[in-house]
C-alpha positions, 0 to 999 in steps of 0.5 A: 308749582309746589303748593300746600293746602294750608289747612292740611297742617292746621289739622299712686304716690310714694313718699321720698326725701325732699331736697332742702334746696327746693325750699330755698327758691328757684334762683338757688336751684338754678345756680346749682349745676347738679340740678336742672331747675328751669327749661332754659338752664338759667334765667339768661337762657344760656343753656350752659352747665358748669359740670365738667366730669364729662369733657372733651377728653372722655365724652367719646366713652359715654354710654346709655345709662338708662331710658324711659318710655313716655308712652306717647307718640308725636313730637317731644320738644323741651326736656326734663327738670331735675330737682334734687333726686327727682326728675320731672318728664313731660309729653306732648298732648295729652301732656302727661307729667311723670315724677321719676325717682333717681334713687330707685332706677327712675321709678314712677313716683307719681303721674299726672294725666290731664283730661283735655278735649281732643278737638284742640289737636287740629287747632295746634299749629305745627304738631302737638308739642309742649316745651316743658315744665317749670318749677318754683316754691315746691310746685310743678307748673304745666301749661297744657295744650288747651291753655289750662295752666296747672300748678301741681304739688311737686311731692305728690302730683296733687293739683293745687290750682288751675286757670284757663289762659285762652279759648281753643274755640277761637284758635288759642292754644299752647305749646310753650313752657312758662317762666316763674319769676319771683312770685309770678308765672309768666305765660304766653299764647299760641294761635297766630294762624287762627287770627288770635290777638296774642299776649303775655300774662303774669299769674300769681304763682301761689294762687293762679290769680292774674296779675297783669296782661300785655297784648302784642298790638292794640291800644297803649293801655292794653299793650302796657306801653307808655307812649313817652317812656317806652322806647324803640331804638332809643326814641319814645314810641309815641301815642297809638304806635300800634293802632297807627300801623294797622288798617282799621280793626285788623289789629283785633285779629293781628296775631303777634303770638308769644309761644317762644322762650322767656328770659329774665334779668334780676338786675333790671327786673326785666322780662325779655321775649319775642312776639310772632307773625302778624295775621294773616300770612297775606301781607296785602290784607294788612297794610302798615308795619303791623306793630308790635308783631315781630318784636323783641319786648323788654317788660317790667316783671312786676307791672308788665309795663314795656320799657323798650321794643324793637321790631325786627321784621316790620310788615312781615311778608314771610311768616318770620315769627320773632319768638326765638329765645333772648340770650342774656350775657355780660360781655366786652363790646368795642372794648367796653363792658355791656349788658347784651341780649342776643337773638337768632331770629327766624328771619335769618339775622342774628341780633345783638342789643344792649338789653338795658336800653334796647340799642341795636348793636349787631344785625348780621345773617347767620346763614349765608343763604339768607336772601330776602333782605340785603342787610339791616340798616345800621345807620342811625341817621337813616330814615330806615335805621334798624329796618331790613332792606327788602329785596324786591324779587323776594317780596311777597307784598310787592309781587302781589296776591296769587303770585308764587314768589320763588326761592325765598331764603329762609323758608317760613320755619326760619333759619332757626325756629324755637330750638334754643341755642346755647352760650359758653362763657369759656369761648364767648361763642353761641352754639346755634341749631339752624335750618338751611331751607328755602321756599316758594310762597304764594299769598292769597286773600282769606276771610276770618272766621273765629276758630278756623285757619286764617293763613292766606298763603300756600308754600313749599320748602326745599334745601337751600340751593347751591349749597351742601345739599342738606337742610341744616347746619350747626354753627358757632357764632360770635355775637359781638362781630356777627360772624360764623366761627365754624359750621357743621353740615347736617342732612336735615334741620337741627331741631334740637336745643343745644347744651354747652358745658364747662367740659368744653363739649357742646351737645345737640340732637338731629332729626334722624335721632342722633345725640352728638357731642362736639368740641366747643372750640373747633366743632370736631365731632367727639361722640354720637349715638342714635336714639330710637326716634328723631330728636327735637328735644333739648339736651340737658345735664345734671349730677346725681350721687357724684356722677354727671348725666346727659339727658334728651327726649327723642320723639320725632315731630314738630314743624319739620317732622309733622309728616311723620308725627301726624301721618301726612303724606301729601307733599304740600301738607304741613305748610310745605314741610311734608314734601321738604322733609319726605326723606326723613321717614327713611331714617327714623320713626315715631316714638317717645323716649327719654335717654340718659347717658353717662361715662362708664363706671 
């Protein structure tokens, strides 16, 4: 039996010219393709750039322009920001921030290194990663591993304010970026593997004062849910919708964490995000649907009040966190223009919804290996409308405690984890980095102790059987039809965020360390370069002095690379990942570096 001991994982200022655009608001910066003002590329999370100097015809000539060592090992997720002539780079724990002068060979203008208690490290699930910085109104925002949200003066690095968002002693940590919206900063929390009751919080961007907080489960007023006005699949959720779906007080340690990505639609003034797995991983200990874990949320940016919710995996039995990004597009659907939201869930289904109403339009598997459910019921007259139809053989609930359910696809890390997809309006396709991985899963009874792991399952991971033998695919997806258009095989999971450009090129990184460029229409490989370490960072692009650049952080780690990142050798460690990705050590090693590419002069 391939098993895991779950606890093994839960282990000087320069003066420079400030661009005028920086004072004109984040929205203007986001609209300027020469800059990269937000981790997700734009509020819609499309990760699309209008720059086309580097294109399908010349990308094969691309070369390394310059590089920068971060001085930190472990997994480097997220990517740099480019505001005017300054690039802002972050690291995993201890979450160092660098401001680099693009006019002076990347000279360090300032460096901020927070002092954090190293005891936060073993409380962080799945490596000490951080998904990046945010910018607004002349300030750089950093959400540290210890949940301290810090606002730094973008010119000097001086700390303007800070606020503590959680308590690591209870298991609350942070790995995510934040999203500035209007006069607020939207912030999530991690800790589902420690029985944390999770939430989303809005802080005043100028002062750090808390404006609102909405929990993922519990009483209506604490979730910021209106029983009559908040809807699920078009119907009011009704009073106590969450409390009725939990046994006793289990909701108080219910998980539903919010460590993924956030998107925002200025027209509807709604913030969109997903909540994660319920606690514990043993489904027998939490009867009911466990609302509103595993849910897509649409909240009013000003008040936090939920307009609609959609629970993708009720009573999650496999740790299929729902935190992946919500990509907002305006497209034709069945011959009519619709405001869409597309979400590639860990559970292996790609969802398309109307982002205004929450109507479910498409739910299809984006990896053929997915087997835990046959389909999502799309019959609006059915009592199981909107729910996945679970296959009994792969139900850890039905098979029971201390029973090893074998061959479940996808594995707990999902068909896609947090690594963000990209969308091109030129092709109307989504470009999705995926995991082609399955698992064995054995739940067991566990007791809750604050600050201690609260997992309750052992599992192991392996490549999807009867397939190409690798652990990843990079796919192009049609969100209106729910179909794969093309798929590229990869030996390891694609744990890097994608970038689509107007040059008809899509970029992504691999766990072995390759930056790859492929044709957006056909998937044909046009370029690859091996960086010093595995890439789990997100590819970004910007223009400086008339020249387009491509930038990516390398530094192997994250859940897939936890064995290398944390020095784990037990094949059952890392929630099953160490054994599954053991071969990765033959291809890459630790190292944090930013590599920047451009066409030759």
